[in-house]
N, C-alpha and C positions, 0 to 999 in steps of 0.2 A: 650511467645507463642512458639518461636522456640524450647525452651528446652522441653516444654510439647509435641510438635509435634515429636521431636526426640525420646523422651522416650516412647511414647505410640503408635503413628500411624505407623511409620516404625520400630516398636520395634524389628523386627527380624533381622535388619541390624547388630547389634552388635554380635548376635549369629552366623549369617552366616559368618561374617568377621573372628570371632574366629575359626570357623570350617575350613575355607579356609586356614588360617595361621597355623593351627595345624592339619596336616593330620592324625596323630596318634589318636588324640581326635575324629576326624571325623569317623575313622574306628571303634573305640571303641563304639561310639554313635550308629552307624548302627547295630552293634552286640547287643547292649543293646535293641534297638528298637524291633528287631525281637524276642529276647529271652523273653522280658517282655510281648510282645503280646501273645506269645505262653503260657506263664505261666497263664495269666488271662483267656485265652481261655478255658483251662480245669478247671479253678477254678469254674466257673458257673456250669459246668457239674458235679463237685463233690458235690456241695450243692444241685443241682437239684436231683441227685441220692439219696442223703440222705433223702430228702423230699419224694421222690417217695417210698423209703423203709419204710416210716412212722416212722422214729426214733424220739425220743423226743428232746426237746430243749437242754438238757445237752450234747447230743452227737454232735449236730451241733456246739455248743460252744466249745466242746473238740477238734473237727477237726480244727476249726478256731484257737484254741490255739496251736495245733501241728504245724501250719504254722510258728509260732513264736519260740516255744521252740526248734524246730529242729536246728535253728541257734544259740540258747543260748549255747548248749552243745559243739558245735564245735568251737565256737568263740575264746576261748583262744589259742587253738592249731593252728587255721587258721592264727592268727596274727603272730605267730612265723614262720610258714611255708612260709607265704607271704614274710617275711623279709629274707628268706634264699634260696628259690627254684625259678626256672624260672617261671615267671607268665604265659607264653604261654603254657607250659606243664600242669600247673594247670588248666587253662581254658579248655583245650581239655579234660582232665580227668573228670572234673566236668560236662561238657556237655554230655559226654557219659553216665554218671550216670543218668542224667536227662532224656535222651532218653529212657534208659532201664526201669526206674520207670514209665514213662508216658505210655509206651506200655503195661506194666503189669496192669495198671489201667483198661484196657478193660475187664479184667477177673472178675471184681467186679460186681456181679449181684444179690446178696442176703445178708440178714443180717448176716448170718453165716460167711461171708467173711470180715466183718468189721475189724477184727484184721489185715488182710492183707492190707486193705485200710489205716489203721493207720500207718503201717510200711512204705508203699510206700510214703504216704504224708510226713512222717517224713524224710525219706532218701532224697527224691526229694527236699524238702525245705531246708534241711541242705546243699545240694550241691548248690542250688540257692543262699542261704545266703552267703556261702563261695565265690561264684562267685561275688556277690555284694561287699563284703568286699575287695576282691582282686582289683576290678575295682576302688573303691573309694580310696584305698590306692595308686593307681597309679597316680591319678589326681594331688595331691600336689607335685609329683616328676617331673611333666612336666609343671606345671603352678603355678602361684602365684598371690596374690593381687586380683584385680577386675576380672582378667581373670579366676582365680580359682572359684570365686563366680559365674561368668557367666557359667562356665563349670558345676558346681553343679546345677545351674538353668536349663541348657540344659538337664542334667541327669533327673531332676525332671519333666521337660516337657515331655521328652520321656516316662518316667514312666507313666505319666498321660494320654498321648495320647494312649499308649498301653493299659492302663487300660480302657479308654473310648471305643476304637474300639474292644478290646478283649472281654470285658464284653458284650457290645451291640451285636456284631456279634455272640458270643457264645450263648447268649440267643436266638437269631433267629435260629441258627443252631440246638441247642438242642431241641427247640420247633418243628423244621421241621423234623429232622431225628434221634434224640436221642443222648445220651451221648457218644456212641462209636465213632462216627465220630469226635466229638470234641477232644477226646483223640488222635485219629490217626492223625488229622491235627496238633495238638500240637506237637506230636513226629516228624512230618515232618518239622515243623518250627525249631525245635532244630537241625535237621540234617543240615539245611541251616546254622545255627549258627556255627556248627562244621566245615563246609567247610570254612567259613569266618575266623574262628580262625586258622585253619591250614595254611591259606595263609597270616596271619597277621605277619608283620615284627616288632617284639617287642624286642628291644635291650637294654632295661634298665638294668643296673647293679644290681646284687643281693647284699645284705649286705655281707660284708666280715667277719662278726662275726663267730667265730668257737665255740661259747658257746653252751652248752647243751640247749635243749628245756626248761627244768625246770628253768635253770638259767636265760634265756631270759624272760620267763614269770614273774618270780619274779622281775627281773630288771625293767620290764615295770610297774609292780604294785608299786614298790618303786618310780618310776618316777611320776606316777599319784598321789601318796600320797604327794610327795614333791611339785608338781605343782598343788596346790589346785584349782587354777582357771580352770584347765583342767577338774578336777573332777566335779566342779559345772556346767560347760558348758555341760558335758555329761549328768548330771541329768536334766538340762533344756531341752536339745534336746530330752530326753526320753519322755517328756510330750506329744510330737507330737504323740506318740504311742497310746494315748487315742482316736485317730481317727480310731482305729482298729474296724471298724463298720461291718465287714463281717457277723458276727452272727446276729447282729441287723437287717441288711438289709434282710437276709434270713428269719428271724422270722417275720418281718413286712410284707414281701411279702406273707408269709403263712397265717398270721392272717388277714390282711386288704385288700390285692389286688387280691387274687385268684378268687374272684367273678367278678373281672373287667378284669383281664388279666391273662394269663398263668403264673405260678410261675416263670419259667425260664426267661420269658420276663420281669416280674416285677423286679427280681433281677438284670438282665442285665441293664434295663433302669435306675433304681435308681443309680446304680454304675456309669453308663455312665453320668448321669446328674451331679453327684458330680465331676467326672473326667473332665467335661467341665470347671468347676471352677478351678480345679487343674491345668489345662493346661493354662488357660488365666490369672490366678492370677499373676504369676511372670512377665508376660509381662507388667503389669501395676505397680506392686509393687517392681520389681527388682531394679530399679533405685532409688526408693523412700526410701527403707528400710535402716536404719542405727542403730547404737547402741542405740541412744536416742529413736527412734521410735519403737523398737522391743516390748516394753511394751504395746503400743497401739495395736499392731498386735495380741498379746496374748489375750487382751480384746475382740478384734473383732472376734477371733476364738470362744471364749465362747459365744458371742451373736449369731453367725451363727448357732452353734450347738443347742442353745436354741430355735431358730426359727424353726429348723428342728423338734425338739421334739414336738412343738405345732402343726406343720403341718403333722406329720407322718401318721395319720389315713386317710388323704385325698391324694390319689395317685398322682393326678395332681399337687396339691399345694406342695406336698413333693418333686416333681421333681425340682421345682423352688428353694425350700429351700435347696435342696442338692447342687445346684450350688453355693449358698452362703457359705455353709459349706466348700466346696473345694477351694474357692477363696483365702483364706489366708493360707491354709495348706502347699502348696508347698513352698511358700516363707519362712514360719516358719522353715520348714525342712531344706531347702538349706542354709539359712542364719546361723542358729545355727550350722549346720554341718561345714560350712566354718569357723565359729569362733573357733571351736575345732581344725580344721586343722591349722588355723592361730597361735594358741597359743601352738602348739605341735612341739617339735624339730623333724627334719627330720629323725633322727635315730630311732624314735619310731612310725613313721606313721602307719605301718602295724599293730603293736600290739595295739596302742591306738585306731585305727579305729575298730579293732576287739573287744576290750573290750567295746567300745562305742556301737557297734552293739549288743553285748551281753546284755547290760543294756536295750537298746531300745527294743529288741525282748522279753526280760523278762517282761517288762511292757506291751507290746502288748499281750503276752500270758496270763498274769494275768488279763488284761482287758477282754479278750475273756472268760476266765473262770468265771470272776465276772458276766458277762452278763448272762451266763447260770445259775449260782447260784442264782442271784436275780430273774430270771424268775421262778425258782423252788419255791422261797419264795413268789410268786404271785405279784411281783412288775410289774407295767405296763411298756411297752417298752418306753413310753414317759418319765417316771420318771427315768429310767435307763439312757436314753440319756441326761437328765438334769444333772445327776451326772457326766457324762463324760465331759460335758461342764464346770462344776464347777472346774474341774482340771485345766483348763486354767486360770481361775480367780486366783487360788492359785499360778499358775506359774507366773502370772504377778507381784504379790507381791513379790515372791521369786526373780524374776529378778531385781526388784527395790532394794531389799536388796543387791543383788550381785553387782550391780553398785556402791552402797554406800561403799562397803567393799573391792572391787578389782578394779584395773585399767585395763579396757578392751581396747584392741587395735582395732581401726577401720580397716575394711578390706583393705583399701588402694587402690591405683590406679595400 
C-alpha cells in the first residue's frame, strides 16, 4: 500500500526533488515549457489557416510532414555541432530564428503564399528540432540512471502540458480573434525564452575533438553499426512517431465535428484531450515500467489507438478515447529514449541523439504523408488510424525478438 501511495498519489515528489537538486535541469525545464507552449500555440493557427483557405487533404498532410522532415535534414550536422560548439550560443541563435519565422507567418493570407508558408514552417521546425536535440543531448551529461529517466519523463510531461494548454488555448484564441494574434503571441513567448537563455549559466565542456565534421559523422555511423543494440533501440523508439496524428485530427475535425463545434476548437480540444493522457500517463507508469513490461505497454498503445479509431466519428466519445491514446505514449517515448542514452557511450551522445531524432522524424514525416496518400485513395480516417495502431503490435513482437537476441541493461537507480 505504501509503495502504491508513493508511486501514484504524491507522484510529483520525485520530480520536484530532482528539480530542486539539479538547478540546471530546472532552468532548462522552464525554457522548454515556454518554448513548447509557444510552438503548439501557432500550430493550431497554421492548420486552421489551411482549412480556411480550403486546401485539400494532401496539403494538410504535407504541412504536417514538413514539421518532421525539417528536423531530418539538419540532424546529422546538428549532432556534430552539438558535440563541438557552446550549447548556450546555439540555443540563442536557434531561438532568434524561431522568432523571425513565427513573425513572418502573419503575412500568409492567401493560397498563392503557400510556398512561403512551407519555407517558414520548414525553417522554424528545423530550428526547433535542433533545439530539442541539443537539450536532450545535455541530459545524459548531467544525469544518469533513474534520475535520467525521471528527467526524460519531466521533459515529456512538460511537452504534454504545453501541448494541452497550447492547443486548447490556441483553439479558443483563433476562434475569438483569428490566426494573426496566435502567431504574434507565439513570437512573444519565444522572446521570453530568448531572455531566459541569455541569462542561463551553462558551463558544460565541449568535446575536445578536432576532427572534421565529415569524419565525426562517419565515426558516429561506425559506432552505431558496431553497437547493434543502439541501432535496434533507435528503430524501436521511432515507432512512437506513428502517433503523429496532426493531419488526422485536422481532417477529422473538418469531416465530423464542424457541424458541432468550430474547426479550430475541435482541433484544439481533441489534441488537448490526448495531451491530458500524455501528461498523467508517466505519473502512474514511470515507476512501473521496466525492460520486461515494455512489451505490454506497446500492446496497450495499439489498443488505445484502436479504440480511438472506433470512436472517431463521435466528437465527445473521441475526446475520452484520445485520453487513452495519450496515456501510454509519453512513457513509451521517455523509456525507449532513456534506453538509447543508457546504451550509448558519452563521447557520442550528441551525434547518436541527432541520428536517433533523424530516424524518428523521418518516420513521423512518412506517417503524415501516408495519411494524405491514403485519404486520396478514399481510405476512411478510421481505417488509417487502425493501420497506425497496428504498427505498435508489430513493435511489440520486434521488442520480444530484441530481448531474446540482446542483453538489455535496466535503467538502474
